[in-house]
C-alpha positions as CSV (number, residue, x, y, z in Angstrom):
1,M,21.6,-20.9,19.4
2,L,18.7,-19.2,21.3
3,R,16.0,-21.6,22.4
4,Y,12.4,-21.0,23.4
5,Y,10.4,-23.2,25.7
6,I,6.8,-24.2,25.6
7,S,4.4,-23.3,28.4
8,T,0.8,-24.4,28.4
9,F,-2.1,-22.1,29.5
10,L,-5.8,-22.8,29.6
11,I,-7.3,-20.1,27.5
12,S,-11.1,-19.5,27.3
13,V,-11.2,-18.7,23.6
14,S,-14.8,-17.4,23.6
15,P,-18.0,-17.9,25.5
16,M,-18.7,-20.9,23.3
17,F,-15.8,-23.2,24.0
18,A,-12.4,-23.4,25.8
19,Q,-9.3,-25.0,24.5
20,K,-5.7,-25.4,25.6
21,I,-3.3,-23.2,23.7
22,S,0.4,-24.1,24.1
23,Y,2.0,-20.7,23.4
24,P,5.7,-20.7,22.5
25,Q,6.8,-18.5,25.3
26,T,9.8,-16.8,23.7
27,A,13.3,-16.7,25.1
28,K,14.6,-13.3,26.4
29,V,18.0,-11.7,26.1
30,N,19.4,-9.0,28.3
31,Q,19.3,-6.1,25.7
32,I,19.1,-2.6,27.1
33,D,19.3,0.5,24.9
34,E,19.5,4.1,26.1
35,Y,17.8,7.0,24.6
36,F,18.5,10.5,26.0
37,G,19.1,9.0,29.4
38,V,16.1,6.7,29.3
39,K,16.9,2.9,29.4
40,V,14.7,0.8,27.3
41,A,14.7,-3.0,27.4
42,D,14.4,-5.0,24.2
43,P,14.3,-8.6,25.4
44,Y,13.2,-10.1,22.1
45,R,15.9,-8.4,20.0
46,W,17.1,-11.8,18.7
47,L,13.9,-12.1,16.7
48,E,15.2,-9.4,14.4
49,V,17.6,-11.9,12.8
50,S,15.0,-13.4,10.5
51,D,17.3,-15.9,8.7
52,S,18.6,-17.5,11.9
53,A,17.8,-21.1,12.7
54,A,16.3,-20.1,16.0
55,V,13.9,-17.6,14.4
56,K,12.9,-20.1,11.8
57,E,12.2,-22.6,14.5
58,W,10.2,-20.0,16.4
59,I,8.1,-19.2,13.3
60,K,7.2,-22.9,12.9
61,A,6.2,-23.2,16.5
62,Q,4.0,-20.1,16.3
63,N,2.3,-21.1,13.1
64,A,1.7,-24.6,14.5
65,V,-0.2,-23.1,17.4
66,T,-2.1,-20.6,15.2
67,F,-3.2,-23.1,12.6
68,D,-4.2,-25.6,15.2
69,Y,-6.5,-23.0,16.7
70,L,-8.0,-21.9,13.4
71,S,-8.6,-25.5,12.3
72,Q,-11.1,-25.9,15.2
73,I,-13.3,-23.1,14.0
74,P,-16.2,-25.0,12.4
75,Y,-17.0,-22.7,9.5
76,R,-13.4,-21.9,8.4
77,N,-13.6,-24.1,5.3
78,Q,-17.0,-22.7,4.5
79,I,-15.5,-19.2,4.4
80,R,-12.7,-20.4,2.2
81,K,-15.1,-22.0,-0.2
82,R,-17.2,-18.8,-0.4
83,L,-14.1,-16.8,-1.0
84,Q,-13.1,-19.1,-3.9
85,E,-16.6,-18.7,-5.4
86,V,-16.7,-14.9,-5.2
87,W,-13.1,-14.5,-6.4
88,N,-13.7,-16.7,-9.4
89,Y,-14.8,-14.3,-12.1
90,P,-13.0,-12.8,-15.1
91,K,-11.0,-9.7,-14.3
92,M,-9.2,-7.1,-16.5
93,G,-6.7,-4.4,-15.8
94,V,-7.0,-1.0,-17.5
95,P,-5.8,-1.4,-21.2
96,V,-2.8,0.7,-22.3
97,S,-2.9,1.8,-26.0
98,Y,0.1,2.2,-28.2
99,G,-1.7,3.2,-31.4
100,D,-1.8,0.0,-33.4
101,F,-1.9,-2.3,-30.4
102,E,-2.8,-2.5,-26.7
103,I,-1.3,-4.2,-23.7
104,I,-4.1,-5.8,-21.6
105,Q,-3.8,-7.7,-18.3
106,K,-6.4,-10.5,-17.6
107,N,-7.2,-13.1,-15.0
108,D,-9.7,-15.8,-15.8
109,G,-10.8,-16.0,-12.2
110,L,-8.5,-17.9,-9.8
111,Q,-5.2,-17.5,-11.6
112,N,-2.7,-16.5,-9.0
113,Q,-1.3,-13.6,-11.2
114,F,-2.7,-11.5,-14.0
115,V,-1.6,-12.5,-17.6
116,F,-0.4,-10.1,-20.2
117,Y,-1.7,-10.0,-23.7
118,I,-1.1,-8.0,-26.9
119,K,-4.4,-6.9,-28.5
120,K,-4.4,-5.9,-32.2
121,G,-8.0,-5.1,-33.4
122,T,-10.0,-8.0,-32.0
123,Q,-7.1,-10.5,-31.8
124,E,-5.4,-11.2,-28.6
125,E,-2.0,-12.9,-28.3
126,L,-0.3,-14.1,-25.1
127,L,2.7,-12.0,-24.2
128,L,3.7,-13.0,-20.6
129,D,2.2,-15.4,-18.1
130,P,3.9,-14.9,-14.7
131,N,1.9,-18.0,-13.4
132,K,4.4,-20.1,-15.4
133,M,7.4,-18.4,-13.7
134,S,6.8,-20.2,-10.4
135,A,4.9,-23.4,-9.5
136,E,3.5,-21.7,-6.4
137,G,2.3,-18.6,-8.3
138,I,4.5,-16.3,-6.1
139,V,6.2,-14.4,-9.0
140,S,4.4,-11.1,-9.8
141,I,5.0,-8.4,-12.3
142,N,5.3,-5.1,-10.4
143,S,6.0,-2.7,-13.3
144,W,6.4,-2.7,-17.1
145,S,7.0,-0.4,-20.0
146,V,7.1,-0.5,-23.8
147,S,9.9,1.1,-25.7
148,E,9.4,4.3,-27.8
149,N,9.8,2.4,-31.0
150,K,7.3,-0.2,-29.7
151,R,9.9,-3.0,-30.2
152,Y,10.6,-4.0,-26.6
153,F,8.6,-4.8,-23.5
154,A,10.6,-4.5,-20.3
155,Y,9.1,-5.9,-17.1
156,A,10.1,-6.0,-13.4
157,W,9.2,-9.1,-11.5
158,A,9.5,-10.0,-7.9
159,K,9.3,-13.3,-6.0
160,G,7.3,-13.8,-2.8
161,G,6.2,-10.2,-2.7
162,S,9.6,-8.8,-2.1
163,D,10.6,-5.2,-3.0
164,W,13.6,-6.6,-4.8
165,N,12.9,-6.8,-8.5
166,T,14.5,-8.3,-11.6
167,I,14.1,-6.6,-15.0
168,E,13.9,-8.7,-18.1
169,I,13.0,-7.8,-21.7
170,I,10.8,-9.3,-24.4
171,D,11.3,-8.6,-28.1
172,L,7.7,-7.8,-29.3
173,Q,8.5,-8.8,-32.9
174,T,9.8,-12.3,-32.1
175,K,8.1,-12.7,-28.7
176,Q,11.4,-14.0,-27.4
177,K,13.0,-13.0,-24.1
178,L,16.4,-11.4,-24.4
179,S,19.4,-12.7,-22.6
180,E,20.1,-9.8,-20.2
181,K,18.8,-9.7,-16.7
182,L,19.0,-6.7,-14.4
183,E,19.1,-7.6,-10.7
184,W,18.8,-5.9,-7.3
185,V,16.4,-3.4,-8.7
186,K,14.2,-1.6,-6.1
187,F,11.9,1.4,-6.1
188,S,12.5,1.9,-9.8
189,G,10.7,2.9,-13.0
190,I,11.6,1.9,-16.5
191,A,12.2,5.0,-18.5
192,W,13.0,4.3,-22.2
193,Y,15.5,6.4,-24.2
194,R,16.6,5.3,-27.7
195,D,17.9,1.7,-27.5
196,G,17.8,1.4,-23.7
197,F,16.2,2.7,-20.5
198,F,17.0,4.3,-17.1
199,Y,16.3,2.3,-14.0
200,S,17.3,2.4,-10.3
201,R,19.0,-0.2,-8.1
202,Y,21.1,-0.9,-5.0
203,D,24.3,-2.8,-4.8
204,A,23.8,-6.4,-4.1
205,P,23.2,-6.9,-0.3
206,K,25.2,-9.4,1.8
207,A,24.0,-13.0,1.4
208,G,21.4,-13.8,4.0
209,K,20.6,-10.1,4.7
210,E,18.5,-9.4,1.6
211,Y,15.2,-8.9,3.6
212,E,16.4,-6.9,6.5
213,A,19.6,-4.9,5.7
214,K,19.4,-1.2,5.6
215,N,19.1,0.0,1.9
216,E,21.7,2.7,1.2
217,F,23.1,4.5,-1.9
218,H,20.4,4.1,-4.4
219,K,21.8,4.5,-7.9
220,L,20.3,5.5,-11.3
221,Y,21.7,3.6,-14.3
222,Y,21.2,3.5,-18.1
223,H,20.9,0.0,-19.6
224,K,21.5,-0.5,-23.3
225,I,19.6,-3.3,-25.0
226,G,21.8,-6.3,-25.8
227,T,24.5,-5.6,-23.2
228,P,25.1,-7.2,-19.7
229,Q,24.2,-5.3,-16.5
230,S,27.9,-5.0,-15.7
231,Q,28.2,-2.5,-18.6
232,D,25.3,-0.3,-17.5
233,E,26.2,3.4,-17.2
234,L,25.9,5.0,-13.8
235,I,23.9,8.3,-14.2
236,F,23.4,9.5,-10.6
237,V,24.2,8.6,-7.0
238,D,24.5,10.9,-4.0
239,R,27.8,9.9,-2.4
240,K,27.3,12.3,0.5
241,N,23.8,11.1,1.4
242,P,23.4,7.3,1.6
243,L,19.7,7.7,2.2
244,Q,18.9,9.5,-1.0
245,N,16.7,7.5,-3.4
246,V,16.5,8.3,-7.1
247,S,14.3,7.6,-10.1
248,A,13.9,9.1,-13.6
249,S,11.5,9.7,-16.5
250,V,12.0,10.8,-20.1
251,S,9.8,13.4,-21.7
252,E,7.2,12.4,-24.2
253,K,9.3,13.9,-27.1
254,N,12.3,11.9,-25.9
255,D,14.5,15.0,-25.5
256,L,14.6,15.6,-21.7
257,L,15.7,13.5,-18.7
258,Y,14.1,14.2,-15.4
259,V,15.6,12.9,-12.2
260,F,13.6,12.7,-9.0
261,L,15.1,12.9,-5.5
262,P,12.6,12.2,-2.7
263,K,13.4,13.1,0.9
264,G,12.0,9.9,2.4
265,T,8.3,10.4,2.1
266,A,8.3,14.1,2.8
267,G,8.8,15.7,-0.7
268,T,10.8,15.5,-3.9
269,A,13.4,17.6,-5.6
270,I,13.7,17.4,-9.4
271,L,16.8,17.7,-11.6
272,Y,16.7,17.7,-15.4
273,K,18.9,18.0,-18.6
274,K,18.6,17.9,-22.3
275,L,19.3,14.4,-23.6
276,T,22.4,15.1,-25.7
277,S,24.5,13.5,-23.1
278,F,24.0,12.1,-19.6
279,A,26.2,14.7,-17.9
280,D,25.4,18.1,-16.2
281,L,22.1,17.6,-14.5
282,K,20.6,20.9,-13.4
283,P,18.1,21.7,-10.6
284,L,14.5,22.3,-11.7
285,I,13.0,22.2,-8.2
286,A,15.7,22.2,-5.5
287,H,13.6,22.0,-2.3
288,Q,12.4,18.6,-0.9
289,E,9.8,20.0,1.5
290,A,6.9,19.7,-1.0
291,E,5.5,17.0,-3.1
292,N,6.3,17.7,-6.7
293,Q,5.1,15.4,-9.5
294,L,6.0,15.9,-13.2
295,I,2.9,15.8,-15.5
296,T,4.4,16.7,-18.9
297,T,6.6,19.2,-20.8
298,L,4.9,22.0,-22.7
299,D,6.5,24.9,-24.6
300,N,9.8,24.6,-22.8
301,H,8.1,24.4,-19.4
302,A,7.9,21.5,-17.0
303,V,4.3,21.1,-15.8
304,I,4.2,20.0,-12.2
305,R,1.5,19.0,-9.7
306,T,2.7,20.5,-6.4
307,N,1.6,21.2,-2.9
308,Y,4.2,24.0,-2.5
309,Q,2.3,26.9,-1.1
310,A,-0.9,25.0,-1.9
311,P,-1.8,22.3,0.6
312,R,-4.6,20.9,-1.6
313,Y,-2.3,21.0,-4.7
314,R,-2.2,23.1,-7.8
315,V,-0.6,22.7,-11.3
316,V,2.3,25.0,-12.2
317,A,4.4,25.6,-15.3
318,V,8.1,25.8,-14.5
319,P,10.3,27.4,-17.2
320,L,13.2,25.1,-17.9
321,E,15.7,27.9,-18.5
322,N,14.7,29.9,-15.4
323,P,13.0,27.6,-12.9
324,A,13.1,29.8,-9.8
325,V,9.9,29.8,-7.8
326,E,9.1,33.4,-8.7
327,N,8.9,32.4,-12.3
328,W,6.4,29.6,-11.9
329,K,3.0,30.2,-13.6
330,T,-0.1,28.6,-12.0
331,L,-2.2,26.8,-14.7
332,I,-4.7,25.1,-12.4
333,P,-5.0,26.9,-9.0
334,E,-5.6,25.3,-5.7
335,A,-9.3,24.5,-5.2
336,E,-11.6,23.6,-2.2
337,N,-11.1,19.9,-3.0
338,V,-7.8,18.0,-3.1
339,L,-6.2,17.6,-6.6
340,T,-5.1,14.0,-6.3
341,S,-3.7,13.3,-9.8
342,V,-3.2,14.9,-13.2
343,R,-2.6,13.4,-16.6
344,Y,-2.0,15.3,-19.9
345,M,-3.6,13.8,-23.1
346,N,-4.9,15.1,-26.4
347,G,-4.3,18.7,-25.3
348,Y,-6.2,18.3,-22.0
349,F,-5.2,18.0,-18.4
350,I,-7.3,15.2,-16.8
351,A,-7.6,16.4,-13.2
352,T,-9.0,14.1,-10.5
353,Y,-10.2,15.8,-7.4
354,M,-11.2,14.2,-4.0
355,Q,-14.3,15.4,-2.1
356,D,-14.8,13.6,1.2
357,A,-12.6,10.7,-0.1
358,S,-14.6,10.2,-3.3
359,H,-13.4,11.3,-6.8
360,R,-14.6,13.9,-9.3
361,V,-12.9,14.3,-12.7
362,W,-12.6,17.5,-14.8
363,L,-10.8,18.4,-18.1
364,F,-8.8,21.6,-18.4
365,D,-7.2,22.9,-21.6
366,K,-3.4,23.5,-21.8
367,N,-3.9,27.1,-20.5
368,G,-5.8,25.8,-17.4
369,K,-9.3,26.6,-18.5
370,K,-11.9,24.1,-17.2
371,T,-13.8,22.6,-20.1
372,N,-15.6,19.3,-19.4
373,E,-16.5,17.0,-16.6
374,I,-16.1,13.2,-16.9
375,K,-19.2,12.3,-15.0
376,L,-18.9,9.2,-12.8
377,P,-21.8,6.8,-12.1
378,A,-21.8,7.2,-8.3
379,L,-19.6,8.1,-5.4
380,G,-16.4,6.1,-5.9
381,T,-12.8,6.0,-7.1
382,V,-11.3,6.3,-10.6
383,A,-7.9,5.2,-11.8
384,G,-6.1,4.7,-15.1
385,F,-6.3,7.4,-17.9
386,T,-3.7,5.4,-19.7
387,G,-2.1,6.0,-23.1
388,K,0.2,8.3,-25.0
389,E,-0.2,12.1,-24.9
390,E,-1.4,12.3,-28.5
391,A,-4.1,9.6,-28.1
392,T,-7.7,10.5,-29.0
393,F,-9.1,8.2,-26.3
394,T,-8.2,6.8,-23.0
395,Y,-9.3,4.1,-20.5
396,Y,-10.1,4.4,-16.9
397,T,-11.7,2.2,-14.2
398,F,-14.4,3.1,-11.7
399,S,-15.1,1.3,-8.4
400,S,-17.0,1.8,-5.2
401,F,-17.6,-0.3,-2.1
402,L,-20.4,-2.1,-4.0
403,Q,-19.3,-1.9,-7.6
404,G,-16.1,-3.5,-8.8
405,G,-13.8,-2.4,-11.5
406,N,-15.9,-1.2,-14.4
407,I,-13.6,-0.1,-17.3
408,Y,-14.7,2.9,-19.4
409,K,-13.3,4.2,-22.7
410,Y,-13.3,8.0,-22.9
411,D,-13.4,9.7,-26.3
412,F,-11.7,13.2,-26.3
413,I,-13.5,14.1,-29.6
414,T,-17.0,13.5,-28.4
415,H,-16.3,13.8,-24.7
416,T,-18.3,10.7,-23.9
417,S,-17.6,7.6,-21.8
418,T,-18.6,4.1,-22.9
419,L,-18.5,0.9,-20.9
420,Y,-15.6,-1.3,-22.1
421,F,-15.6,-4.0,-19.5
422,V,-18.0,-5.0,-16.7
423,P,-16.9,-7.7,-14.2
424,K,-19.6,-10.2,-13.4
425,I,-19.1,-10.7,-9.7
426,P,-21.1,-13.5,-8.0
427,F,-22.4,-11.1,-5.3
428,K,-25.8,-9.4,-4.9
429,A,-24.6,-5.8,-4.4
430,E,-28.1,-4.5,-4.7
431,N,-28.9,-5.9,-1.3
432,Y,-26.3,-3.6,0.4
433,E,-25.8,0.1,0.9
434,T,-23.0,2.6,1.8
435,R,-23.6,5.6,4.0
436,E,-21.4,8.6,4.6
437,V,-21.3,10.3,8.0
438,F,-19.1,12.6,10.1
439,Y,-18.2,12.1,13.7
440,P,-16.3,14.2,16.2
441,S,-12.8,13.2,17.3
442,K,-11.4,13.7,20.8
443,D,-10.5,17.4,20.0
444,G,-13.7,18.1,18.2
445,K,-12.3,17.7,14.6
446,K,-14.9,16.3,12.2
447,V,-13.8,13.0,10.7
448,H,-15.4,11.3,7.6
449,L,-16.7,7.7,7.9
450,F,-18.0,5.3,5.2
451,I,-20.4,2.6,6.5
452,T,-21.4,-0.4,4.3
453,H,-23.9,-3.1,5.3
454,K,-27.1,-4.9,4.3
455,K,-30.1,-2.8,3.6
456,G,-32.6,-2.8,6.5
457,L,-29.8,-3.2,9.1
458,K,-31.2,-3.0,12.7
459,R,-29.1,-0.7,14.8
460,N,-29.4,-2.6,18.0
461,G,-25.7,-2.8,19.0
462,K,-25.4,-6.4,18.1
463,N,-23.9,-6.3,14.6
464,P,-20.4,-7.7,14.0
465,T,-18.4,-4.7,12.8
466,Y,-15.1,-4.4,11.0
467,L,-13.5,-1.0,11.4
468,Y,-10.6,-0.3,9.0
469,G,-8.1,2.6,9.0
470,Y,-4.7,3.8,7.8
471,G,-4.0,7.4,8.7
472,G,-0.6,8.3,7.4
473,F,1.9,9.1,4.6
474,N,-0.5,11.5,2.8
475,I,-2.4,8.4,1.6
476,S,-6.2,8.5,1.2
477,I,-8.6,5.5,1.7
478,N,-11.1,5.8,-1.1
479,P,-14.2,3.7,-1.9
480,S,-13.1,0.5,-3.6
481,F,-14.6,-2.9,-4.2
482,D,-12.9,-5.6,-2.2
483,V,-14.0,-9.2,-2.9
484,R,-12.4,-10.3,0.4
485,L,-15.1,-8.5,2.3
486,I,-18.0,-10.4,0.8
487,P,-18.2,-13.3,3.4
488,F,-18.2,-10.8,6.2
489,L,-20.9,-8.6,4.7
490,E,-23.0,-11.7,3.9
491,A,-22.7,-12.8,7.5
492,G,-24.5,-9.6,8.5
493,G,-21.3,-7.6,9.1
494,V,-20.9,-3.8,9.1
495,Y,-17.8,-2.6,7.2
496,A,-16.6,0.9,8.4
497,V,-13.8,2.9,6.9
498,A,-12.5,6.0,8.7
499,N,-10.7,8.7,6.8
500,L,-8.3,9.6,9.6
501,R,-5.9,12.5,9.9
502,G,-2.5,11.7,8.5
503,G,-4.0,10.8,5.1
504,S,-4.5,13.0,2.1
505,E,-8.3,13.2,2.1
506,Y,-8.3,17.0,2.9
507,G,-4.8,18.0,1.7
508,E,-1.4,18.5,3.3
509,E,-2.8,20.2,6.4
510,W,-4.9,17.1,7.1
511,H,-1.8,15.0,6.6
512,L,0.5,17.0,8.9
513,D,-2.2,17.1,11.6
514,G,-1.6,13.4,11.9
515,A,2.1,13.1,11.4
516,R,5.2,13.2,13.6
517,L,4.4,14.9,17.0
518,K,0.7,15.0,16.1
519,K,0.5,11.2,15.4
520,Q,-1.7,10.7,18.5
521,N,-4.5,12.6,16.6
522,V,-4.7,9.6,14.2
523,F,-5.2,7.1,17.1
524,D,-7.8,9.5,18.7
525,D,-9.7,9.7,15.4
526,F,-9.8,5.9,15.2
527,I,-10.9,5.4,18.8
528,A,-13.6,8.0,18.3
529,A,-14.8,6.1,15.2
530,A,-15.2,3.0,17.3
531,E,-17.0,5.0,20.0
532,F,-19.3,6.6,17.4
533,L,-20.3,3.2,16.0
534,I,-21.1,2.0,19.5
535,K,-23.0,5.2,20.4
536,E,-25.1,5.0,17.2
537,K,-25.8,1.3,18.0
538,Y,-24.3,-0.1,14.9
539,T,-22.3,-2.4,17.2
540,S,-20.9,-2.8,20.7
541,S,-17.4,-3.4,22.1
542,E,-18.2,-7.1,22.2
543,K,-18.9,-7.1,18.5
544,L,-16.2,-4.7,17.2
545,A,-13.0,-5.7,15.3
546,I,-10.4,-3.2,14.2
547,S,-8.0,-3.8,11.3
548,G,-5.2,-2.0,9.5
549,R,-2.1,-2.9,7.5
550,S,1.5,-1.5,7.5
551,N,1.1,2.0,8.9
552,G,-2.5,0.8,9.6
553,G,-1.0,-2.1,11.6
554,L,0.7,0.5,13.8
555,L,-2.7,2.2,14.1
556,V,-4.3,-1.0,15.4
557,G,-1.3,-1.8,17.7
558,A,-1.4,1.7,19.2
559,C,-5.2,1.7,19.7
560,M,-5.5,-1.8,21.2
561,T,-2.8,-0.9,23.7
562,Q,-4.3,2.5,24.6
563,R,-7.9,1.2,24.8
564,P,-7.9,-2.6,25.2
565,D,-11.4,-2.4,26.6
566,L,-12.9,-0.9,23.5
567,F,-12.5,-3.8,21.0
568,A,-13.3,-7.5,20.9
569,V,-10.8,-8.3,18.1
570,A,-7.6,-6.7,16.8
571,L,-6.1,-7.5,13.4
572,P,-2.7,-5.7,13.0
573,G,-1.2,-6.7,9.6
574,V,2.4,-6.3,8.6
575,G,2.6,-3.4,11.1
576,V,5.2,-0.9,12.2
577,M,5.3,-1.9,15.9
578,D,8.8,-0.9,17.2
579,M,8.8,2.9,16.8
580,L,12.3,3.2,18.3
581,R,14.1,1.0,15.7
582,F,12.0,1.0,12.5
583,H,14.6,3.2,10.7
584,K,17.3,0.5,11.0
585,F,15.9,-1.9,8.5
586,T,15.6,-1.9,4.7
587,I,13.7,1.3,3.7
588,G,12.5,2.2,7.1
589,W,14.7,5.3,7.3
590,A,12.5,6.8,4.6
591,W,9.6,7.1,7.2
592,V,11.5,9.4,9.5
593,P,9.8,12.5,8.0
594,E,6.5,10.9,8.9
595,Y,7.3,9.5,12.3
596,G,10.4,11.2,13.6
597,S,13.6,9.5,14.9
598,A,14.1,8.2,18.4
599,E,17.9,8.6,17.9
600,Q,18.0,12.1,16.4
601,S,15.7,14.0,18.7
602,K,14.7,13.8,22.3
603,E,11.3,15.3,21.5
604,D,10.8,12.6,18.8
605,F,11.9,9.8,21.2
606,E,9.5,10.9,23.9
607,N,6.6,11.1,21.4
608,L,7.4,7.7,19.8
609,Y,8.0,5.9,23.1
610,K,4.7,7.2,24.3
611,Y,2.7,5.4,21.6
612,S,5.0,2.7,20.2
613,P,2.8,-0.5,20.3
614,L,5.7,-2.7,21.3
615,H,6.7,-0.5,24.2
616,N,3.2,0.1,25.5
617,I,2.0,-3.5,26.2
618,K,1.4,-3.7,29.9
619,P,-0.1,-6.6,31.8
620,A,-3.8,-6.2,30.9
621,S,-6.8,-7.9,29.2
622,Y,-6.3,-7.4,25.5
623,P,-8.7,-8.1,22.6
624,A,-8.5,-11.4,20.7
625,T,-5.6,-10.6,18.5
626,L,-4.4,-12.2,15.2
627,V,-1.2,-10.5,14.1
628,Y,-0.4,-11.4,10.5
629,T,2.9,-10.9,8.6
630,A,5.2,-12.7,6.2
631,D,8.7,-14.1,6.7
632,K,10.1,-12.3,3.5
633,D,8.5,-8.9,4.1
634,D,11.3,-6.4,3.2
635,R,9.2,-3.3,3.5
636,V,8.1,-3.6,7.2
637,V,10.4,-6.4,8.4
638,P,8.5,-9.1,10.3
639,A,10.6,-8.6,13.4
640,H,8.1,-5.8,14.2
641,S,5.3,-8.3,14.4
642,F,7.5,-11.0,16.0
643,K,8.5,-8.9,18.9
644,F,5.0,-7.5,19.4
645,I,3.3,-10.9,19.6
646,A,6.0,-12.3,21.9
647,T,5.4,-9.4,24.3
648,L,1.6,-9.6,24.0
649,Q,1.6,-13.4,24.7
650,E,3.8,-12.7,27.8
651,K,1.5,-10.0,29.2
652,Q,-2.0,-11.0,28.2
653,K,-3.9,-11.3,31.4
654,G,-7.3,-11.9,29.9
655,A,-8.9,-15.1,28.4
656,K,-8.7,-14.1,24.7
657,P,-6.2,-15.7,22.3
658,T,-3.1,-13.8,21.1
659,L,-1.8,-15.4,17.9
660,I,0.4,-14.7,14.9
661,R,-0.1,-16.0,11.4
662,I,3.2,-15.9,9.5
663,D,3.0,-16.4,5.7
664,V,6.1,-18.3,4.4
665,D,7.7,-17.2,1.1
666,A,5.6,-14.0,1.1
667,G,6.2,-10.3,1.5
668,H,4.5,-7.1,2.4
669,G,1.4,-7.9,0.3
670,A,2.0,-6.7,-3.3
671,G,1.8,-9.6,-5.8
672,K,0.5,-12.1,-3.3
673,P,-1.0,-15.1,-5.2
674,I,-4.8,-15.3,-5.1
675,S,-4.5,-18.8,-3.5
676,K,-2.5,-17.3,-0.6
677,Q,-5.0,-14.4,-0.3
678,I,-7.9,-16.8,-0.1
679,D,-6.2,-18.9,2.6
680,E,-5.2,-15.7,4.5
681,W,-8.7,-14.2,4.5
682,A,-10.4,-17.4,5.3
683,D,-8.3,-17.5,8.4
684,I,-8.8,-13.8,9.2
685,W,-12.6,-14.0,8.9
686,A,-12.8,-17.3,10.8
687,F,-10.8,-15.8,13.7
688,T,-12.7,-12.5,13.6
689,L,-16.3,-13.9,13.5
690,W,-15.6,-16.6,16.0
691,N,-14.2,-14.1,18.5
692,L,-17.2,-11.7,17.8
693,G,-19.4,-14.5,19.0
694,I,-20.7,-15.8,15.7
695,K,-21.5,-19.5,16.3
696,K,-22.5,-20.5,12.8
697,M,-22.7,-19.1,9.3
């Protein structure tokens, strides 16, 4: 068994006090890999085996150091108490109507997970309480669906935030759970057809390798109610391509099966067939180089939202019997703003557009003529528009940085929105404001920035500032209310969100300008945001923290290694830190279209090696760093964070702490219990504020 040894260093934690931190100085192995003639050392390779006794021992040792440090910050418990106060208000998810009843998710305040209810008229009846599925509150419901005959409620649950799901079924007449249980489900929908549904799964992984083994040969099955999983019918698997994922949906009229074949995160091909049998799938859209999303089926045409020859997206009608591209008909053409989502209900396309990262919503008739605008109360983000296609109304939610989760009911007959639910959050939002600005990046590109803070803020360069970014995978960062930010804002903090290249804020061109060989643009955009905030005297390097999760964790890791002088605090969460080996674990191979592959291309290797956070830690003075991850993260495996912090602790030459917080029995973040979130964010804010020089709160 590999062993580590403890070495004690005197670390000056901040100008306020000094304490001894006994870092677990991690053992090394003689691991050398060669990429296109370049030899690369990987001395902490053993930390990739997350279920080994040595790694578990190392996790305990690292956590002991981290939590000892955090326990000495005098206002840590004060922050936790405030988080409990502001989190403790009734919450509701967007209702979904099924004609004579609705499915509603509610949380009375501090419940770890939302509870499902059936609402008929004014009466609500408990349907499913995931809080009772685990004493620790670590079981979450990740997806669910009601059968076409409204008899069954199928739901996919996960434990500890894992991507592995189990599907179970409740009979809505008897409210009893059925006996069958579908296991090893991952990246799956639940698409009902007659007396069963289509879903996607992998074969069972080897015992002990559930959270790190490479996921291959995704399979689409049909499950019939009342039968064991062993009798499920295999519908599709690509035997020639082990990295092909697959999912399915069924048309609203229950007569067509659509099968979706994504190419990693790059684009999606679509197959289809009439549901007389499950054989003979035919191509609808054969190419995988564009993002193609099915909206509905109208008049023997599949209606698709696509960025094919339209980087800001358009809506096209694809004839089922002759789906060649030259036969596509544009219903809603590409516009100046990005078309982010489309739903079809009551004869209208509900089209959500994005302008400078904020949403606008318009209705179009079935022929693509613009008819009505759903006016929003302010600059913000909408989601929802739930319900069946024939419904006369729908629900949606609106939020902004200072307004949280108002639910509206929209009437298609009167074309009016009425408030359905308003959360009563114990926070004086009227004392704060959000500004929008643009700043120049390194190459002169204008980048959009949201800045939220107390009204009357003095721009004197002394404000603690939290700069957040993501910048990847064609994902936008839109205004949204985040209760976790309240203690920081109340402490006089400035919250800044940069809409970096790599995201979808300005369409596919914006995305590709921050992907693969152009990934450095994303880091340049983020660094330029920090420099802008300092130049405009919102803050200074001594008062600036940077944060990001997942791909955003990569962002923070790259920026802190490229410009360690620019930031006081770095908070890389569940980050992709080893850019040479990310594709070897779980679903990491799906990110190759976004990042490239160090094994497949010399050009990719040279690019990845140049910015890979793990491989660019040199002896230097780095910001106070709190890496945070979870031992059961099977999306971005924790070895990324483990190897990064071990290297950082080895090479930190400055006086600032370099710690890692490892959640136990938790995953990438989805479904994390509120109790764990409160603990996590009390620690993050305590660490951040203390290392930004805040002596008291």
